[in-house]
N, C-alpha and C positions, 0 to 999 in steps of 0.2 A: 504493500500500500504506500509506504513512504519511500521516497527515493527512486521511484519507478518513472522512467521518462520515455521508454520506447513505445511505439505505436501498438495498439491492441484493438484493431478495428473489429475483429470477430467477437471479442469479449463485449465491446460496447454495443454491437448490433444485437447480441444476445439479451442485454439489459433492455434495449429499446423494444425488441419483439415481445419480451415478457411483459413490459408495461402496456403495450398495445392490447395484448390478450387480456390482461387484468382490466383495462378500461372497457373493453368490449363486454366482458362479463358484468362488471359493476353497472355499466350503462343500461344493460338489459334489466338488471334487478331494479334499478331506480325507476326505470320507465314503467314498470308494472307494479310498483309498490304502492300500498295504500297509506301514504304519508302526506302531510301538508305540503302543497307545492313549494312553499317558501323553503322548507328544509331540503326537499329534493333538488331544487335548482341551485341552492347555495352549495350543497355537497358536490353537485356536478361541477360547479364553478371552481370549488376548492381543488378538485381532482385535476381539472384542466390546468389550473395555475401550477400545481405541483409538477405535472407532466412537462409543461413548458419550461419551468425553471430548471428542473433536473437535467433535461436534455440539452437546453441551451448552454448550461454550465459544462456538461460533459463533452459536447461536440464543438462548441463555438467560443464561449467566454473563457473557460479554463481547461482546455484540452490537455490531458495527461495520459500516461500509460496506465492501463488497467489490466491486471492479471485475471486468469480464469477463476481462481478461488474468490477473488473480490467480486467478480462479475456475478457468480452464482450466489454469493452472500447478499449482495445488493438486490438481486432479483427477488430473493426470498423476503428480504426486508420490505421492499416496495410492495410486495403482495399484502403485507399487513395494512399498509395505507390504502392502496387501491381497492382491496377486497374487504378488509376488516372493518373499516369505518362505515361503508355502505351497508354491510350486513348488520352491524350493531345499530345502525340507524333504523333499518327495516324491522329488525327483531328486538324489540324492547326500547327503541328510541321514542322520543316525544318532543314536541315543540315547547321548550322552556325559554321564555324571552330573556331571562337573565343569562342562562347558559349560551343562548344564541348570540347575544351581544358580546359576551366575553369571548366566545369562540371567534367572532369576527375580529376583535381587537388583537387577541393573541396570534391568530393566523397572520394578520397583516403585519404586525410588529416582527414576528419570527421570520416570515418570508423576506421582509425587507432587510432585517438584520443580517441574516445569513448571506443573501445575495450581495448586499452593499459591502460587507466585510471582505468578501472574496474579490469583488471587482476593484475595490480601492487598493487592494494589495497587488493586483495584477501588474500594473506598470513597474513596480519595484522588482517583482520576480522576473519580469521579461527583460530587464536591463542586465546584460552580461556582467557589468561592473559590480553587480550585487550578488554574484553567484555564491559567495562565501559569507554573505552578511545576513544577520538575523533581522527580520522585519518586526518592528514594534510600533508602527504607526497606525493611522486610520482608527478603526474600531478595535483593533487588537491591542491598543494601549489600555483598554478597559478590562480586558480578560484575555488570557493566552488562547483560549479556545472559544472565543466569542461566536464563531460560526456554529459550533456545536450547540451553544445556548440558543441560537436562533432556531436550530432544528427542533429542539425540545419545545420551544414556544409554539411553532406552527403546528407541530403534531398535537400539542395540548389543545390548540384551537380547534382542530378537527374532532378531537375527542369530545370537547364541550358541545360542539354543534349537534352531535347526535342526541344529546339529552339522555344518554344511557351511561349510568355510572360505571359499568363494566369497561367502557371504552377508555376510562382513565388509566387502566392497567397498561395500555400501549405506551403513552408518554412516560409512565413510571418505569417501564422496562427499558425504554430508550435512555432515560436518565441514568439508570443503573449501569447500562452497557457503556455509556460514556465515562462514568465515574470509575468503574472498576476494570475496564478493559481498554477502550480507545485512548483515553487521556494518559494513563500510565504508559501505554505503548508509544504514544506520540512523544511524551516527555523523555522517555529513554532514547528515542531516535534523535530528538533535538539536542539532548545533552551530549550525545556522541558526536553530532555534527558541529555544534557551535560551542561546546565546552563552557567556559566561564561566562560568555556572553548570555547564554541561555540560563545559566544558574542565577545570574544577576536579575534577569528578566523575571524568572520564576519567583525570586525573593521579593521583587517590587510590585508584582502584578497578580491579581486574582486569577485563579485557574479557569473558572467557567462562568460564574455569575458575577457581573460587575458589582463592586463594593460589598460583596457578601463572601464568596469563596472562589 
């Protein structure tokens, strides 16, 4: 995952095809579900935004090498979003205007935070003169893994939209995955690559949640 730069067109196409199949299934479910149209159309809109953001990032905005293990892992994870949230909406979901409003807010903030953090970093990473330099600017000055925090927020937004309390297990699982797996793995890689520069960054900056942790 980290340090991979070579092209992986086949792996990326696998992720894309999996997403298209997921969207086809969830679209059929939502179209035939007996749910308030507001919930149905908002969920469909969320899924469309997720699809656009993830694939724009993967193919155009921040293209990077992706291995087959990561491709399969991502494809399974995306299934939770594309299939899990529509199913939880249809089976046990309900329109709760408080949850609906909070879902919109968290989804909007999380999507913007994740995308903006990556795009603001892109010019720095694209400059060959910064090949061995650690980026601490943009939104990453507030948390080392601010992009992960954005992921947690938009996934939480999807869960709240369903009005199904069981859906909250998905963002909780994602948060646990980041805290106990992704972040420690990333920190070890960054420590190896940047040494004292990253150690200082880690000492002076929160890990995931700005001003909290």
